[in-house]
LOBA-144140 format. One record per atom (N, C-alpha, C): residue in three letters; x negated, y negated, z negated. Coordinates in pm, whole numbers, plus 50000, padded with zeros to 5 digits. Each point is the difference from the previous one (the first is absolute). Layout:
N
AlaXYZ...
# end
This chain:
233
Met867831290061538Met499155005250107Met500635012250067Thr500595008849918Thr500625012050056Thr501164996450093Gly500804990249957Gly501124995850083Gly499544994450133Met498964991749998Met499484994450124Met499415010850089Gln499345009649938Gln499395010950075Gln501055007950077Glu501155002349938Glu501065007550065Glu500754991450102Ala500274987349961Ala500794991450088Ala499294996850130Val498674998649993Val499244995850117Val499955010950108Lys500405012149965Lys500015010750099Lys501004997350113Thr501074992849967Thr501034997450100Thr500274985150020Ala499554991549907Ala500324985750006Ala498854992250064Ala500364989150068Ala498994991150059Ala499414990749895Ala500764997949891Ala499544991449891Ala500765004049874Val499424996749884Val500655003149873Val500024987449913Val501034999349915Val500144988749907Val500285005549861Pro498995001649914Pro500265004149862Pro500614988549921Ile500935003249911Ile500664989749920Ile500395006149866Asp499894992249893Asp500355004849866Asp501515002049988Ala500385009749917Ala501415003449986Ala500804989749921Asp499324990949926Asp500744990249920Asp500574988650084Leu499624999550129Leu500524990350096Leu499704985549964Gln498914997749924Gln499554986249980Gln499434994450130Asp499425008750080Asp499534996050132Asp501204999950095Asp500114989650078Asp501204997550080Asp500005008450129Pro500895009950012Pro500065008150124Pro500424991750121Ala500584988249978Ala500484991950111Ala498874994650087Val498765000449950Val498884994850080Val499375011150085Ile500495012449986Ile499435010950080Ile500164997550150Pro501164995050049Pro500084996950143Pro498934990050045Glu499664990449915Glu498954990550035Glu498655007050008Met499785009749910Met498785008050006Met499935007850132Val501135005750037Val500055007850125Val499704991050119Asp500524987649997Asp499724990650109Asp498494997550012Gln499334998549886Gln498564997850001Gln499265012450051Phe500535011749965Phe499425012650048Phe500135001150152Val501184996650052Val500235000450145Val499094990050071Ala499704988949930Ala499124989750058Ala498545004250000Gly499695011549938Gly498635005150007Gly499265001049867Lys500664997249888Lys499355000849870Lys500115014149944Asp498885005349954Asp499995013549944Asp500385000249852Ile499744989149930Ile500334999249857Ile500714986849975Val501165000749938Val500764988049965Val500235000349849Tyr499384990849930Tyr500094999549854Tyr501234992249956Gly500765005849909Gly501064992649935Gly499434992449882Val500054986850005Val499384991649898Val501054991649929Arg499995000149869Arg500964992049923Arg499674985250015Asn501004991850023Asn499784985650004Asn500284993449867Asn500325008149899Asn500174994749865Asn499915011749901Arg499744996549875Arg499975010249894Arg500924995649885Glu501174994650037Glu500934994849900Glu500535011049907Thr500055012250050Thr500545010949918Thr498975005449900Asp498754995750012Asp498945004749909Asp499874990649881Thr499485005449891Thr499724991749883Thr498794991250025Trp499814989949915Trp498844991150013Trp498715008149992Phe499965009549908Phe498795008049984Phe499705008350124Lys501035006150056Lys499795008650117Lys499584991850121Arg500584988250018Arg499624991550113Arg498534996149991Asn499584995649883Asn498644995149985Asn498985011449995Ser500365011349943Ser499095011450000Ser499825005450141Ala501074999750081Ala499895004250140Ala499094990750078Leu500134987049975Leu499144990250067Leu498545002349963Leu499765002549872Leu498635002849953Leu499465012750066Phe500855010050013Phe499615012750062Phe499554997950145Tyr500804992950078Tyr499664997750141Tyr498734991650014Arg499874989749917Arg498834991450010Arg498735007349959Thr500125008749899Thr498825007549955Thr499535009650108Leu500935007450060Leu499625009450105Leu499454992850123Ala500574988450033Ala499494992250113Ala498574995349971Phe499754995949877Phe498654995649961Phe499005011450012Leu500455012249975Leu499135011750006Leu499915005950141Gly500654993450095Gly499875004350139Gly501045010050046Val501065002149922Val501055009550038Val501094992750079Arg500295004850120Arg501034993950083Arg501375005349961Met500884991049957Met501375003749967Met500934989050046Val501265003550025Val501014990350037Val500724995649873Gln499884987549967Gln500584995149875Gln501525000450004Asn500585003749885Asn501455001149983Asn500645010550091His499195009950037His500525011350077His499895012649916Ala501085007649995Ala499985012449922Ala499865011950095Asp501055007750015Asp499945011750088Asp501064999550109Phe500574988450023Phe501034998250102Phe499324995050128Arg499915008850099Arg499304996550123Arg500455009350113Leu499774995650122Leu500185008750116Leu498635004050051Met499855012850033Met498745005150056Met500305008350123Ser499254997650105Ser500185007750123Ser499485014249980Lys500335008650095Lys499585013949992Lys498475001149991Arg499284992650083Arg498545001349998Arg499394994249873Ala500664989749942Ala499514994649874Ala500175010249888Val501145006749997Val500245010249898Val499025011650017Lys499795004450124Lys499095011150024Lys498574996449957Thr499614987650021Thr498684995749956Thr499924999949848Leu501064995249934Leu500034999949854Leu499885014249945Leu500635009650066Leu499965013849954Leu498615006250015Gln499104993450073Gln498635004950013Gln499154996849877Tyr500554992149909Tyr499294996949876Tyr500365010849898Pro499105009549974Pro500365011949922Pro499894998549849Glu499564988449951Glu499764998449856Glu501285001649919Arg499865005049879Arg501165002449914Arg500494987049937Asn499094991749952Asn500374987249938Asn500044989250109Leu501005001050086Leu500094990950114Leu500794987549959Phe499334988649999Phe500654987349968Phe500534994250130Ile501255003450032Ile500554997550132Ile500014985150035Arg500354991449904Arg500104985850030Arg498664994050043Gly498925005949953Gly498694994950039Gly499445006950122Val500425012350026Val499465007650112Val500644995850132Ile501314997150001Ile500694996850125Ile499384988050073Pro499634989049930Pro499334989250074Pro498665004250059Met499395010849947Met498725004850051Met500165007450133Leu501225003950036Leu500205007950121Leu499634992150126Gly500224986949995Gly499554991650110Gly500994997750112Phe501195005949990Phe500994998150106Phe500614986049993Ser500574995650112Ser500654986950004Ser501164999849901Ser500124988949929Ser501014999349894Ser500594986049992Thr501124999049933Thr500634987249974Thr500825001249872Lys500664989249962Lys500774999949875Lys501434995750028Val500905005549922Val501404995850001Val500354996349856Tyr500524988049982Tyr500284995149865Tyr501465002149963Tyr500235002849873Tyr501355002249952Tyr500094996549852Lys501214998049954Lys500244996849859Lys500265013049924Arg499205002249898Arg500175012249920Arg501234998549912Arg500855010150001Arg501284999349931Arg499935006949864Pro500964997449912Pro500045007249872Pro500145015050023Arg499545007949906Arg500035014550013Arg501445005050004Thr500315008350099Thr501345005550015Thr500265011649904Ala498975008249978Ala500175011749913Ala498685003049931Gly500115006849885Gly498815004249929Gly499324988649928Lys498825002849947Lys499224989849930Lys498545001150044Ser499244989749971Ser498624999350046Ser499185011849947Lys499195005950088Lys499125010949962Lys498574995049976Tyr499864986649992Tyr498674994249984Tyr499934991549873Pro499935006249883Pro499724992449879Pro498564995050003Leu499624992249898Leu498674993949999Leu498885010350012Lys500115010949929Lys498955010350004Lys499825005550140Lys501105002550070Lys499925005650135Lys499504989650099Met500344987349978Met499514989350087Met498494998749990Ile499475000949878Ile498554999349980Ile499335012050066Ser500605011749983Ser499465012150061Ser500004998850152Phe501074994350056Phe500104998250145Phe498924990550051Ala499804988949928Ala498984990350040Ala498615006349994Trp499745007649895Trp498695006449987Trp499795010650109Glu501065007050034Glu499935010050106Glu499634993450134Gly500634988650028Gly499704992950123Gly498574995150004Leu499534994849887Leu498644994649995Leu498975011050018Thr500155011049929Thr498995010650005Thr500105008350127Ser501154999950068Ser500145007650123Ser499394993050120Leu499964986749994Leu499614992450118Leu498714992049984Ser499444999649882Ser498824991649980Ser499095005949893Ile498684998450021Ile499035003749897Ile499424987449936Ala500724988950014Ala499554987349943Ala499795000749849Pro500845007249921Pro499725000749856Pro498645006049969Val499575009950079Val498685006049979Val498914989950031Arg500184992650108Arg499014989950036Arg499974988749897Ala501134997449938Ala500044989849895Ala499135004249882Ile499985012949968Ile499145005049894Ile498534997950035Leu499655002750126Leu498624998050046Leu499604985349989Val500874991250047Val499714985749994Val499864995349856Leu500935004649914Leu499944996249860Leu498725005049934Gly499565012050037Gly498765005549947Gly498804991750041Val499954996150127Val498894991750048Val499984986549928Ile501194994149983Ile500084987249929Ile499525001449856Thr500365011249936Thr499585002449862Thr498495001449990Val499395006950096Val498535001350002Val499364986450016Leu500544991850090Leu499444986650020Leu500124991549874Leu501125001449929Leu500144992949874Leu498985004949898Gly499735013250001Gly498985005449912Gly498624994650031Val499694998850129Val498714994250039Val499924985449958Ala501114992650017Ala500034986149956Ala499794999049849Ala500615009449925Ala499815000149855Ala498555003149964Leu499375008650080Leu498595003149978Leu499134987650017Val500254992650110Val499254987750024Val500234990049887Tyr501264998949956Tyr500334990749892Tyr499305003849869Ser499965013049970Ser499375004549876Ser498494997750003Leu499375001950117Leu498564997450011Leu499704985349981Leu500824991550059Leu499824985749981Leu500204996149853Ser501015006149939Ser500264997149859Ser498835004349912Lys499385011450035Lys498875005049922Lys498814990550010Phe499734995450123Phe498894990850020Phe500254986649930Leu501264996149990Leu500344987449935Leu500205001649850Gly499925012349954Gly500165002649857Gly501424999449951Leu500965002350089Leu501424999149964Leu500685013749998Ala499225010650024Ala500595013350010Ala500505004949866Val501165007250003Val500565006349880Val499505014449997His499435004249890His499395013249991His501035011150025Gly499705008950095Gly500855011550030Gly501124997450098Trp500374987350021Trp501144996950087Trp499675003050145Ser498844995850045Ser499645001050142Ser499965014550047Ser499275008549927Ser499875013950043Ser501345007150003Leu500874997149902Leu501305006649993Leu500904995750115Met500164986950020Met500914995050101Met499525003050141Ile498694998850023Ile499485002650134Ile500195014650037Ser499725009049906Ser500185014350028Ser501465003350028Ile500924993749925Ile501435002650022Ile500434995150138Trp499614987950035Trp500424994350127Trp499405007550118Ile498705002149997Ile499345006250116Ile500405014650015Leu499945007749889Leu500365014150010Leu501475001950034Gly500864991749938Gly501435000950032Gly500274996550145Gly499324989650050Gly500174996250139Gly499525010850095Leu498875006349968Leu499485010750084Leu500965011950003Gln500615003049886Gln500965011049996Gln501224997050088Met500504987749991Met501164996350082Met499635000150148Ala498824994950034Ala499575000050139Ala499855014350052Ser499485008949914Ser499845014050039Ser501365006450026Leu500974997149912Leu501355005250021Leu500594994650130Gly499744987350029Gly500504994150122Gly499415006650124Ile498695003249997Ile499355006750113Ile500585014050018Ile500175007249888Ile500615013350009Ile501424998950055Gly500724989649955Gly501354997950048Gly500074997550149Glu499004993350055Glu499964997750145Glu499985013350075Tyr499185009249951Tyr499935013150065Tyr501315007749981Val500584999149880Val501285006649975Val501084994250091Gly499964986750019Gly500984993750089Gly499865004950143Lys498765001850046Lys499805005250135Lys500515014450011Val499765007949896Val500515013749999Val501534999950005Met500614991049924Met501464999049999Met500544996950139Asn499344990550069Asn500464996650135Asn499835011550097Glu498955007949983Glu499785011550088Glu501015011149972Val500305002249874Val500935010749962Val501404997250054Lys500384987350009Lys501334996650050Lys500185003950147Gln498895000650074Gln500045004250141Gln500994991850082Arg499994987049978Arg500874991450080Arg499504999350144Pro500904998050095Pro499574998650140Pro499024988450014Arg498985001850082Arg499024989450019Arg500554988750086Phe500955003250086Phe500564990050090Phe501395004550043Thr500754990650057Thr501335002850055Thr500034995250144Ile500355008850092Ile500104996550141Ile501434995450029Glu500164987550038Glu501334994850030Glu500405003050143Thr499094997550094Thr500295002250142Thr498745004750072Ile500145009650089Ile498895004550084Ile500234994250141Val499074991350041Val500134993250128Val499225007750107Gly500665003550108Gly499335006550110Gly499695014749976Gly500645006049902Gly499755014149972Gly500735009050098Asn499545012250008Asn500665009750088Asn501285004949935Ser501075000650073Ser501285004649946Ser500085015150002
# end
C-alpha cells in the first residue's frame, strides 16, 4: 500500500508484483494496452497452477468457492499482480481500515476491469512465505474482513436448534399420552435443546449488531464516482 501511495503521485498507473518473479513481467505491456483502452483495473490471472502442490491447488479452490458462497466478490486465481489506474489507487487509499483485505476490496471499487492470463513460473528466488498456518490465517482474515456470514450462521443454527427443541417437546408429549415416555428424558433433552438454541440465537442477534458496528468503524466510502457528466469545470 505504501509503495502504491508514493508511486501514484507521479504515475498514471501502478503494477505491484512479487519479488520472486513467479508472476510473468512479460504480460505488463498487455496490461498497459488494456489500460490505454480504458480499463482502470487489469487483473493478472494464472491460467494454471502446475507449480502448486495438490493440497494448495484444492485448498485455494475451496477458499474461492467458500467466499463466493458467502457473497464475497473475488477474482479466482488472482494474487496481487495487477495494474491499477491513478484514480483506482486513490479510491483504494480512501479505505482507512487497518486489516485491509486488498484482494477482496479491489473488486468492490466498481471501476471497469478486465483480466490478463499468464502462466505462473517456478520461483526465481527465496521460498514460500505461506505455510499452512499462514494460509489458514489469510483465509480467515479475508472471511472476517468482508463478511458477517459466520455470525449469521450462528443465528440460523440457533433458530434451527430451538425448532428441534420444540419438535422434541411435541414428540415427548405424544409419547407421554401414548405411554411410551422414558422418565426424565423429555425434560432434560428439551431444556438442553431449547435453552441451547436460545443462547445461540441470542449470540447471533448480538453478532448482527457487532457486525454493523464493525462496518461503521471501517468508515469505507459509501460510493465511488467514476465520471461526472455535465459538471462545471
